[in-house]
KOLROGU-54149 format. One record per residue: x, y, z negated of N, C-alpha, C in turn; residue in three letters. Coordinates in steps of 0.05 Angstrom, whole numbers, always signed. Example, Ala and Ser with C-alpha at 12.3 -4.5 7.8 and 13.67 -1.06 7.14 Angstrom:
R    n.u    n.v    n.w   ca.u   ca.v   ca.w    c.u    c.v    c.w res
R   +264   -114   -156   +246    -90   -156   +264    -66   -156 ALA
R   +257    -45   -142   +273    -21   -143   +258     +1   -157 SER
% end
This chain:
R    n.u    n.v    n.w   ca.u   ca.v   ca.w    c.u    c.v    c.w res
R   +326   +627   -339   +301   +626   -324   +300   +601   -307 MET
R   +275   +592   -302   +271   +569   -284   +277   +578   -256 ASN
R   +289   +560   -240   +298   +568   -213   +286   +549   -193 GLN
R   +272   +560   -173   +263   +544   -151   +286   +541   -132 VAL
R   +295   +516   -127   +318   +512   -110   +311   +494    -87 ILE
R   +324   +500    -64   +318   +484    -40   +289   +487    -32 GLY
R   +279   +467    -19   +251   +468     -9   +231   +453    -26 SER
R   +241   +436    -45   +223   +419    -60   +229   +416    -90 GLN
R   +249   +430    -99   +259   +425   -127   +257   +449   -145 SER
R   +258   +442   -171   +259   +462   -192   +281   +455   -212 ILE
R   +298   +474   -218   +318   +470   -239   +310   +486   -263 SER
R   +307   +473   -286   +297   +487   -310   +320   +502   -324 PHE
R   +316   +528   -328   +335   +544   -342   +338   +535   -371 GLY
R   +316   +532   -384   +315   +521   -411   +300   +494   -408 VAL
R   +315   +472   -409   +303   +446   -403   +284   +436   -424 SER
R   +261   +426   -415   +243   +412   -434   +257   +386   -443 PRO
R   +249   +377   -466   +261   +352   -477   +241   +329   -474 TYR
R   +251   +305   -469   +235   +281   -470   +238   +271   -498 LEU
R   +218   +276   -515   +220   +272   -544   +217   +243   -552 ILE
R   +197   +230   -541   +192   +202   -549   +176   +188   -527 SER
R   +174   +162   -530   +159   +146   -511   +146   +122   -524 SER
R   +126   +111   -511   +114    +86   -521   +110    +67   -498 GLY
R   +115    +42   -502   +112    +22   -481    +95     -2   -491 SER
R    +75     -9   -476    +57    -31   -483    +56    -50   -458 VAL
R    +60    -76   -462    +59    -95   -440    +43   -120   -447 VAL
R    +38   -136   -426    +24   -161   -429    +41   -185   -432 GLY
R    +30   -208   -428    +43   -233   -434    +66   -240   -415 SER
R    +62   -235   -389    +83   -242   -369   +107   -224   -373 LYS
R   +102   -199   -379   +124   -180   -383   +140   -187   -408 GLU
R   +126   -198   -428   +139   -205   -453   +156   -230   -451 SER
R   +155   -243   -427   +171   -266   -422   +195   -259   -404 GLU
R   +197   -234   -395   +218   -226   -377   +243   -216   -390 GLY
R   +262   -206   -375   +288   -198   -385   +287   -175   -405 PRO
R   +266   -159   -405   +265   -136   -423   +247   -141   -447 LEU
R   +239   -166   -451   +219   -173   -471   +223   -160   -498 ALA
R   +247   -160   -508   +252   -150   -535   +253   -119   -537 LYS
R   +252   -106   -515   +255    -77   -515   +228    -61   -516 LEU
R   +206    -74   -510   +181    -61   -510   +170    -56   -538 PHE
R   +156    -34   -542   +145    -28   -568   +123    -47   -576 ASP
R   +107    -56   -557    +85    -73   -563    +81    -93   -540 MET
R    +79   -118   -545    +75   -139   -525    +53   -157   -535 ALA
R    +32   -160   -520     +9   -177   -528     +7   -202   -511 SER
R     +2   -224   -524     -2   -249   -510    -31   -251   -500 GLN
R    -48   -232   -509    -75   -230   -499    -76   -208   -479 ASP
R    -77   -215   -453    -77   -195   -432   -103   -179   -431 ASP
R   -123   -187   -446   -148   -171   -448   -146   -150   -471 LEU
R   -125   -152   -487   -121   -133   -509   -146   -129   -525 PHE
R   -160   -151   -531   -183   -149   -548   -208   -139   -534 GLY
R   -207   -135   -508   -230   -124   -493   -244   -147   -478 ALA
R   -266   -139   -465   -282   -158   -450   -276   -158   -420 LYS
R   -264   -137   -410   -258   -134   -382   -229   -125   -378 THR
R   -218   -131   -354   -190   -122   -348   -188    -91   -349 TRP
R   -209    -78   -340   -208    -48   -339   -208    -37   -367 GLU
R   -224    -48   -385   -224    -39   -412   -197    -45   -426 GLU
R   -186    -67   -419   -159    -75   -429   -138    -54   -422 ALA
R   -140    -45   -397   -121    -24   -388   -124     +2   -403 GLU
R   -149     +9   -408   -154    +33   -424   -142    +30   -452 SER
R   -146     +6   -464   -134     +1   -491   -104     +4   -491 ASN
R    -91     -5   -469    -62     -3   -467    -54    +27   -467 MET
R    -68    +43   -451    -61    +71   -450    -64    +85   -477 GLN
R    -85    +79   -491    -89    +91   -517    -67    +83   -536 LYS
R    -59    +57   -536    -38    +48   -554    -11    +61   -547 GLU
R     -6    +63   -521    +20    +76   -513    +21   +104   -522 ALA
R     -1   +119   -519     -1   +147   -528     +3   +149   -558 CYS
R    -11   +132   -573     -9   +132   -603    +20   +126   -611 ILE
R    +33   +107   -597    +60   +100   -603    +79   +124   -598 LEU
R    +76   +137   -575    +93   +160   -569    +90   +182   -589 ALA
R    +65   +188   -596    +59   +209   -615    +69   +201   -643 LEU
R    +65   +176   -650    +74   +167   -677   +103   +168   -681 GLY
R   +119   +161   -661   +148   +163   -663   +158   +191   -669 LYS
R   +144   +211   -657   +152   +239   -660   +137   +252   -684 ALA
R   +119   +238   -697   +103   +248   -719    +88   +273   -711 HIS
R    +76   +271   -686    +61   +293   -675    +32   +284   -673 ILE
R    +13   +298   -686    -15   +291   -683    -26   +299   -656 PRO
R    -47   +286   -646    -58   +292   -619    -66   +321   -616 PRO
R    -75   +334   -637    -85   +361   -634    -63   +381   -629 GLU
R    -38   +373   -632    -15   +391   -626     -7   +389   -597 LYS
R    -17   +369   -582    -11   +366   -554    -28   +385   -537 VAL
R    -16   +402   -522    -31   +422   -506    -47   +409   -484 ARG
R    -32   +393   -467    -45   +379   -445    -35   +351   -442 TYR
R    -52   +334   -431    -44   +307   -424    -47   +303   -394 LEU
R    -26   +292   -381    -26   +286   -353    -26   +255   -350 PHE
R    -46   +244   -339    -48   +215   -338    -62   +204   -313 GLY
R    -56   +179   -306    -69   +167   -283    -65   +137   -282 GLY
R    -78   +124   -264    -77    +95   -261    -85    +89   -232 ASP
R    -89    +63   -227    -96    +54   -199   -125    +50   -194 LEU
R   -141    +52   -215   -169    +45   -213   -186    +68   -202 LEU
R   -210    +60   -191   -227    +81   -180   -234   +102   -200 ARG
R   -230   +127   -191   -236   +151   -207   -221   +152   -233 GLN
R   -199   +138   -235   -181   +140   -258   -194   +132   -285 GLY
R   -210   +111   -284   -226   +104   -308   -208    +93   -331 ILE
R   -186    +81   -324   -168    +71   -346   -158    +94   -363 ALA
R   -151   +116   -350   -141   +139   -365   -163   +153   -380 THR
R   -185   +160   -365   -206   +176   -377   -219   +162   -401 SER
R   -223   +135   -399   -235   +120   -421   -214   +114   -443 MET
R   -189   +111   -435   -169   +104   -454   -162   +126   -473 GLY
R   -160   +150   -463   -150   +172   -481   -173   +190   -491 ILE
R   -197   +181   -486   -221   +197   -495   -220   +202   -525 GLU
R   -213   +182   -540   -213   +185   -570   -192   +205   -580 ALA
R   -171   +210   -564   -150   +228   -573   -159   +257   -571 LEU
R   -178   +263   -554   -189   +290   -550   -167   +310   -543 GLN
R   -150   +303   -524   -130   +321   -514   -139   +331   -487 ILE
R   -137   +358   -481   -145   +368   -455   -129   +353   -433 PRO
R   -143   +343   -413   -131   +324   -394   -131   +333   -365 MET
R   -110   +327   -351   -109   +328   -322   -107   +299   -312 PHE
R   -127   +290   -296   -126   +264   -285   -111   +264   -259 GLY
R    -92   +245   -256    -75   +245   -233    -77   +219   -217 LEU
R    -70   +220   -191    -66   +196   -176    -42   +199   -158 PHE
R    -22   +183   -163     +1   +182   -145     +9   +153   -140 GLY
R    -11   +135   -143     -5   +107   -142    +17   +100   -161 ALA
R    +36    +84   -153    +57    +75   -171    +78    +97   -178 CYS
R    +75   +120   -165    +93   +143   -172    +81   +161   -193 SER
R    +58   +153   -205    +44   +170   -223    +60   +178   -248 THR
R    +77   +161   -258    +94   +168   -281   +112   +192   -274 SER
R   +123   +192   -250   +139   +215   -242   +123   +240   -239 GLY
R   +100   +238   -227    +82   +261   -223    +74   +273   -251 GLU
R    +67   +256   -269    +59   +264   -296    +82   +278   -311 ALA
R   +105   +266   -310   +129   +277   -323   +136   +304   -311 LEU
R   +135   +306   -285   +142   +331   -271   +123   +354   -280 ALA
R    +97   +348   -279    +78   +369   -287    +80   +376   -316 LEU
R    +84   +356   -333    +87   +361   -361   +112   +379   -367 GLY
R   +134   +372   -354   +159   +387   -357   +156   +416   -347 ALA
R   +142   +419   -324   +138   +446   -313   +121   +463   -332 MET
R   +101   +451   -344    +84   +466   -363   +100   +475   -388 CYS
R   +116   +457   -398   +132   +464   -422   +152   +486   -415 VAL
R   +165   +483   -392   +186   +502   -384   +173   +530   -378 ALA
R   +148   +530   -370   +135   +555   -364   +123   +568   -389 ALA
R   +124   +554   -411   +114   +565   -436    +85   +561   -441 GLY
R    +73   +542   -428    +44   +538   -431    +37   +520   -455 TYR
R    +57   +510   -469    +52   +494   -492    +77   +481   -502 GLY
R    +78   +474   -528   +102   +462   -539   +103   +432   -535 ASP
R    +80   +419   -531    +80   +390   -527    +61   +383   -504 TYR
R    +70   +365   -486    +54   +354   -465    +57   +323   -466 MET
R    +36   +309   -459    +37   +280   -459    +33   +270   -430 LEU
R    +50   +252   -422    +48   +239   -395    +43   +210   -399 ALA
R    +23   +198   -386    +17   +170   -390     +6   +158   -364 VAL
R    +12   +133   -360     +1   +118   -338     +1    +88   -344 THR
R    -13    +73   -328    -16    +44   -333    -24    +29   -308 SER
R    -20     +3   -309    -31    -16   -289    -36    -42   -303 SER
R    -52    -59   -291    -59    -85   -302    -62   -105   -279 HIS
R    -49   -127   -282    -50   -147   -260    -79   -155   -253 PHE
R    -95   -160   -274   -122   -168   -269   -139   -147   -255 GLY
R   -138   -123   -264   -154   -101   -252   -145    -93   -225 SER
R   -118    -94   -221   -107    -86   -194   -113   -107   -173 ALA
R   -111   -133   -181   -117   -154   -161   -147   -152   -153 GLU
R   -164   -147   -172   -192   -145   -166   -198   -121   -149 LYS
R   -184    -99   -154   -188    -74   -140   -178    -76   -111 GLU
R   -154    -86   -107   -141    -84    -81   -139   -110    -65 PHE
R   -142   -133    -79   -137   -158    -64   -161   -177    -68 ARG
R   -157   -196    -86   -178   -216    -90   -182   -221   -120 PHE
R   -206   -230   -128   -210   -237   -156   -190   -259   -163 PRO
R   -181   -260   -188   -161   -279   -196   -169   -308   -191 LEU
R   -194   -314   -193   -204   -341   -189   -202   -351   -160 GLY
R   -198   -332   -142   -197   -339   -113   -172   -355   -107 TYR
R   -151   -351   -122   -126   -367   -119   -114   -366    -91 ALA
R   -113   -342    -79   -101   -338    -53    -71   -341    -54 SER
R    -59   -348    -32    -30   -351    -31    -17   -324    -25 GLN
R     +3   -318    -41    +17   -292    -39    +42   -296    -22 ARG
R    +46   -278     -2    +71   -279    +14    +95   -271     -2 PRO
R   +119   -278     +7   +143   -272     -8   +149   -242    -10 LEU
R   +137   -226     +7   +141   -197     +6   +123   -184    -14 SER
R   +103   -199    -26    +84   -187    -44    +97   -182    -72 ALA
R    +86   -162    -85    +95   -155   -112    +75   -167   -133 HIS
R    +84   -167   -158    +67   -175   -180    +61   -150   -197 TRP
R    +36   -142   -198    +29   -118   -212    +34   -121   -242 THR
R    +49   -103   -253    +57   -103   -281    +33    -96   -299 VAL
R    +28   -112   -319     +9   -105   -340    +23    -89   -361 THR
R    +20    -63   -360    +34    -47   -379    +26    -18   -378 GLY
R    +33     -3   -399    +28    +26   -400    +51    +39   -414 SER
R    +59    +62   -403    +81    +78   -414    +71   +106   -419 GLY
R    +77   +117   -442    +70   +145   -449    +95   +160   -458 ALA
R    +96   +186   -452   +120   +202   -457   +112   +229   -468 PHE
R   +124   +237   -490   +119   +263   -502   +141   +282   -493 LEU
R   +134   +303   -479   +152   +323   -469   +147   +349   -483 VAL
R   +169   +363   -492   +164   +387   -506   +189   +404   -511 GLY
R   +186   +423   -529   +208   +442   -535   +225   +431   -558 THR
R   +215   +412   -572   +230   +400   -595   +255   +385   -585 GLU
R   +278   +392   -596   +303   +380   -585   +305   +350   -590 LYS
R   +316   +337   -569   +322   +308   -571   +348   +304   -556 SER
R   +355   +279   -552   +380   +273   -537   +375   +269   -507 HIS
R   +351   +274   -498   +345   +271   -470   +330   +296   -460 ILE
R   +341   +309   -440   +327   +332   -429   +320   +327   -400 ARG
R   +299   +340   -391   +291   +339   -363   +302   +365   -350 ILE
R   +324   +362   -335   +337   +386   -325   +326   +396   -299 SER
R   +311   +379   -285   +301   +387   -259   +282   +366   -247 GLY
R   +268   +374   -227   +250   +356   -213   +251   +361   -183 VAL
R   +246   +340   -167   +243   +343   -138   +216   +330   -131 THR
R   +197   +345   -122   +171   +335   -116   +170   +324    -87 ILE
R   +161   +300    -84   +162   +287    -58   +140   +294    -39 GLY
R   +145   +288    -14   +125   +292     +8   +114   +265    +16 LYS
R    +91   +264    +28    +80   +239    +39    +96   +231    +64 ILE
R   +106   +207    +64   +121   +196    +86   +107   +171    +97 VAL
R   +101   +170   +122    +86   +149   +134   +100   +138   +159 ASP
R   +110   +113   +157   +123   +100   +179   +104    +83   +195 TYR
R    +78    +85   +189    +58    +70   +204    +55    +41   +196 GLY
R    +66    +33   +174    +64     +5   +165    +36     +0   +153 LEU
R    +25    -24   +159     -2    -30   +150     -4    -54   +132 LYS
R    +18    -66   +125    +18    -90   +109    +17    -84    +79 ASP
R     -6    -86    +67     -9    -79    +38     +5   -100    +20 SER
R    +13   -123    +32    +27   -143    +17    +57   -139    +19 GLN
R    +66   -117    +30    +94   -110    +32    +98    -81    +25 ASN
R    +91    -74     +0    +91    -46     -8   +120    -35    -10 MET
R   +139    -53    -14   +167    -43    -15   +175    -30    +11 GLY
R   +167    -42    +33   +173    -30    +59   +158     -4    +64 ALA
R   +133     -2    +53   +118    +22    +56   +129    +45    +40 CYS
R   +140    +39    +16   +149    +60     -2   +178    +68     +2 MET
R   +195    +51    +13   +224    +56    +15   +230    +82    +30 ALA
R   +217    +88    +53   +222   +113    +67   +217   +138    +50 PRO
R   +196   +137    +34   +190   +160    +16   +212   +163     -5 ALA
R   +222   +141    -15   +244   +142    -35   +268   +155    -23 ALA
R   +275   +147     +1   +298   +158    +15   +295   +188    +19 VAL
R   +271   +196    +28   +266   +224    +34   +269   +241     +9 ASP
R   +259   +232    -14   +261   +248    -38   +289   +248    -50 THR
R   +302   +225    -49   +330   +224    -60   +348   +242    -44 ILE
R   +346   +241    -17   +363   +258     -1   +357   +288     -5 MET
R   +331   +293     -9   +323   +321    -13   +334   +331    -40 GLN
R   +334   +313    -60   +345   +320    -86   +375   +327    -83 ASN
R   +389   +310    -69   +418   +315    -64   +422   +343    -51 PHE
R   +406   +348    -31   +408   +373    -16   +401   +398    -33 LYS
R   +378   +396    -47   +369   +419    -63   +388   +425    -86 ASP
R   +399   +405    -99   +416   +409   -123   +445   +410   -115 PHE
R   +452   +406    -90   +480   +406    -82   +496   +383    -93 GLY
R   +483   +360    -95   +496   +337   -107   +499   +314    -87 ARG
R   +513   +294    -96   +516   +269    -81   +510   +246    -99 LYS
R   +509   +222    -88   +502   +198   -104   +519   +195   -129 ALA
R   +545   +201   -126   +564   +197   -148   +559   +215   -172 GLU
R   +542   +236   -168   +536   +254   -190   +516   +242   -210 ASP
R   +505   +219   -203   +486   +205   -221   +498   +179   -230 TYR
R   +494   +173   -256   +503   +147   -266   +485   +125   -256 ASP
R   +459   +131   -253   +440   +113   -242   +419   +128   -226 ARG
R   +411   +116   -204   +388   +125   -188   +367   +103   -190 ILE
R   +346   +109   -205   +326    +88   -212   +301    +92   -196 VAL
R   +295    +73   -178   +270    +73   -164   +248    +57   -179 THR
R   +223    +62   -171   +201    +51   -186   +197    +21   -181 GLY
R   +188    +14   -157   +181    -14   -153   +184    -21   -123 ASP
R   +207    -15   -112   +212    -23    -85   +216    -53    -82 LEU
R   +226    -65   -103   +231    -94   -103   +254   -102    -85 GLY
R   +256   -128    -82   +279   -139    -67   +277   -132    -37 TYR
R   +253   -132    -26   +250   -125     +2   +255    -95     +6 VAL
R   +242    -79    -10   +245    -50     -8   +273    -40    -13 GLY
R   +288    -53    -31   +315    -44    -37   +333    -47    -12 GLN
R   +331    -69     +3   +347    -72    +27   +341    -50    +47 ASP
R   +315    -43    +50   +307    -22    +68   +317     +5    +59 ILE
R   +316    +10    +33   +326    +34    +21   +355    +38    +27 LEU
R   +371    +17    +23   +400    +19    +28   +406    +24    +57 PHE
R   +391    +11    +75   +396    +14   +104   +389    +43   +113 ASP
R   +366    +53   +104   +357    +79   +113   +374   +101   +102 LEU
R   +382    +99    +76   +398   +120    +64   +427   +120    +75 ILE
R   +436    +97    +83   +463    +95    +95   +464   +110   +122 LYS
R   +442   +108   +137   +440   +122   +162   +440   +152   +159 LYS
R   +433   +161   +135   +433   +189   +129   +460   +198   +116 LYS
R   +479   +180   +115   +506   +187   +106   +511   +184    +77 GLY
R   +494   +168    +62   +498   +164    +34   +497   +135    +27 SER
R   +509   +127     +5   +510   +100     -4   +504    +99    -34 ASP
R   +482    +87    -42   +475    +87    -71   +476    +59    -83 ILE
R   +488    +40    -69   +488    +13    -78   +499     +9   -107 ARG
R   +520    +23   -113   +534    +18   -139   +519    +30   -162 THR
R   +501    +50   -158   +487    +62   -180   +457    +58   -179 MET
R   +448    +42   -160   +419    +38   -158   +408    +17   -177 HIS
R   +384    +23   -188   +370     +4   -204   +340     +6   -197 LEU
R   +327    -16   -193   +298    -16   -186   +282    -28   -209 ASP
R   +262    -14   -219   +247    -24   -242   +232    -50   -235 CYS
R   +223    -52   -210   +209    -77   -202   +227   -101   -202 GLY
R   +252    -97   -198   +272   -119   -198   +282   -125   -226 MET
R   +279   -106   -244   +290   -108   -271   +271   -120   -291 THR
R   +245   -115   -288   +226   -123   -309   +219   -153   -309 ILE
R   +223   -166   -285   +217   -195   -284   +243   -210   -275 PHE
R   +243   -236   -281   +264   -254   -271   +252   -267   -247 ASP
R   +262   -260   -224   +251   -270   -199   +253   -301   -197 GLN
R   +274   -313   -208   +278   -341   -205   +260   -358   -222 LYS
R   +253   -348   -246   +238   -364   -265   +209   -355   -268 THR
R   +202   -331   -259   +175   -321   -264   +157   -319   -239 GLN
R   +167   -328   -216   +151   -329   -191   +137   -303   -185 ASP
R   +153   -282   -185   +141   -255   -179   +149   -245   -151 THR
R   +160   -263   -135   +165   -257   -107   +183   -232   -104 HIS
R   +173   -210    -92   +190   -187    -87   +196   -171   -112 ALA
R   +181   -176   -134   +186   -161   -158   +161   -149   -170 GLY
R   +164   -131   -190   +142   -119   -202   +132    -94   -188 GLY
R   +108    -86   -193    +97    -61   -181    +75    -51   -200 SER
R    +61    -30   -191    +40    -18   -208    +50     +6   -223 GLY
R    +32    +24   -230    +40    +48   -245    +55    +41   -270 CYS
R    +48    +19   -283    +61    +12   -308    +89     +2   -305 GLY
R    +97     -7   -282   +123    -19   -277   +145     +1   -283 CYS
R   +145    +24   -269   +166    +44   -273   +164    +57   -301 ALA
R   +139    +60   -310   +135    +74   -336   +146    +58   -359 ALA
R   +140    +32   -361   +149    +17   -384   +179    +11   -382 VAL
R   +190     +8   -358   +218     +4   -355   +234    +29   -362 THR
R   +224    +52   -355   +236    +77   -363   +236    +79   -393 LEU
R   +213    +74   -406   +210    +78   -435   +227    +58   -450 ALA
R   +227    +33   -442   +240    +12   -458   +269     +8   -452 ALA
R   +277    +12   -427   +304     +5   -418   +322    +29   -411 TYR
R   +311    +47   -395   +327    +69   -384   +332    +91   -405 VAL
R   +311   +100   -419   +314   +122   -438   +333   +116   -461 LEU
R   +332    +92   -472   +352    +86   -494   +381    +88   -485 PRO
R   +386    +81   -460   +414    +84   -450   +422   +113   -447 LYS
R   +403   +130   -439   +409   +158   -437   +412   +170   -465 ILE
R   +395   +162   -482   +396   +173   -510   +422   +167   -523 LYS
R   +433   +142   -518   +458   +134   -530   +482   +147   -516 LYS
R   +478   +158   -492   +500   +170   -477   +514   +150   -459 GLY
R   +503   +126   -457   +515   +106   -438   +512   +116   -409 GLU
R   +489   +129   -404   +485   +142   -378   +481   +171   -383 TRP
R   +497   +189   -371   +496   +217   -376   +475   +231   -359 LYS
R   +472   +222   -334   +452   +235   -317   +439   +213   -299 ARG
R   +413   +213   -300   +398   +192   -285   +377   +206   -267 VAL
R   +374   +196   -243   +353   +206   -225   +331   +184   -225 LEU
R   +309   +191   -236   +286   +172   -238   +267   +178   -215 PHE
R   +263   +158   -198   +248   +162   -173   +226   +141   -171 VAL
R   +204   +143   -185   +182   +124   -182   +168   +128   -154 PRO
R   +160   +106   -142   +150   +107   -115   +121    +97   -114 THR
R   +105   +108    -96    +77   +101    -94    +68    +95    -66 GLY
R    +52    +74    -63    +39    +67    -37    +11    +78    -38 ALA
R     +5    +99    -22    -20   +113    -24    -41   +101     -7 LEU
R    -51    +78    -16    -73    +64     -2    -97    +62    -20 MET
R   -120    +56     -8   -144    +50    -22   -157    +26     -9 SER
R   -177    +15    -22   -191     -8    -10   -205     +1    +16 THR
R   -214    +26    +17   -227    +36    +41   -208    +39    +64 VAL
R   -185    +53    +59   -166    +57    +81   -154    +31    +91 SER
R   -149    +12    +73   -139    -14    +82   -159    -29    +99 PHE
R   -184    -30    +91   -205    -44   +106   -210    -31   +133 ASN
R   -204     -5   +136   -208     +9   +161   -183     +8   +179 GLU
R   -163     -6   +170   -139    -10   +186   -120    +13   +186 GLY
R   -122    +31   +166   -103    +53   +165    -76    +44   +155 ALA
R    -56    +60   +161    -29    +54   +151    -27    +61   +122 SER
R     -4    +52   +110     +0    +56    +81    +23    +76    +77 VAL
R    +16   +102    +73    +38   +122    +69    +50   +119    +41 PRO
R    +73   +130    +38    +87   +129    +12    +94   +156     +2 GLY
R    +99   +158    -24   +108   +183    -37   +126   +176    -60 ILE
R   +145   +193    -66   +163   +189    -89   +170   +216   -101 ALA
R   +171   +217   -127   +178   +241   -142   +203   +236   -158 HIS
R   +221   +255   -160   +247   +251   -173   +249   +268   -198 ALA
R   +256   +256   -220   +259   +269   -246   +289   +267   -254 ILE
R   +302   +289   -259   +330   +289   -268   +331   +288   -298 VAL
R   +341   +266   -309   +343   +262   -338   +372   +263   -346 LEU
R   +378   +279   -367   +406   +282   -376   +409   +278   -406 GLU
R   +431   +266   -414   +438   +263   -442   +447   +290   -453 HIS
R   +439   +296   -477   +447   +321   -489   +450   +318   -520 CYS
% end
């Protein structure tokens, strides 16, 4: 039986399996350290579309088709789709997966959306609500810059604490069909707000939420850092990682030796001019799909805590001078 443990976690009695995944990225990502690992990399960041927003929708559709194709599962066999993005009213997801005609839950967790989608998909499978669930998310440098900062033609100077939004989409098929990766549990995060207002330093805004969720996972599951081969955060970047280490050390834990950050992994900071690292919903999703999951599948990593992080801001809240709260969700992935 599924077990509610601690104050924020669920341990699955019969674990759902992460059956397959699909990763689609743009030109800058295809020049980074993980270039050869992605399923699809396009040198055309418009992906054949006329707008950045439509391009993001095309990425989501392709990622879903890739994940389904690898498992030889047609869309009509998927019970529910959980998906989201950074754009107003989730248009990248709603327009991207429309052709698949899968019943959909639209989500918003900022850059933590991949974790939110995976958690809900796993919970539905474990509860017996369907044999297959699809989780998908995306981000696009062009659409995100236009939404939250400046049009690309403005050519504003970016501070060293700023992230580079990943152009990418990751999709994951979760279900009862056995694979070598199971989702054994989840820890759902709370909103954590340290009162920071700098939208150009999202690592600092999100790090406290990551610490809160990681420590809660340790407490709920009765574990410590050494019980995980890797603790993978979403996109704290170089600035956020330092804050993460400092804050978590004050709570009596040290994760330096097993920590990996997707935002620091997807780009080469020295050659690609990405400052603090990658960000966006697609950052954690494509890094998980292309880099982390293969290592779990092969048994190189037996147990991984995947903790994508999100900065919960909007153009309205930022312009009104509100702080930027953070949230993080943790997914326990195990080799089997």
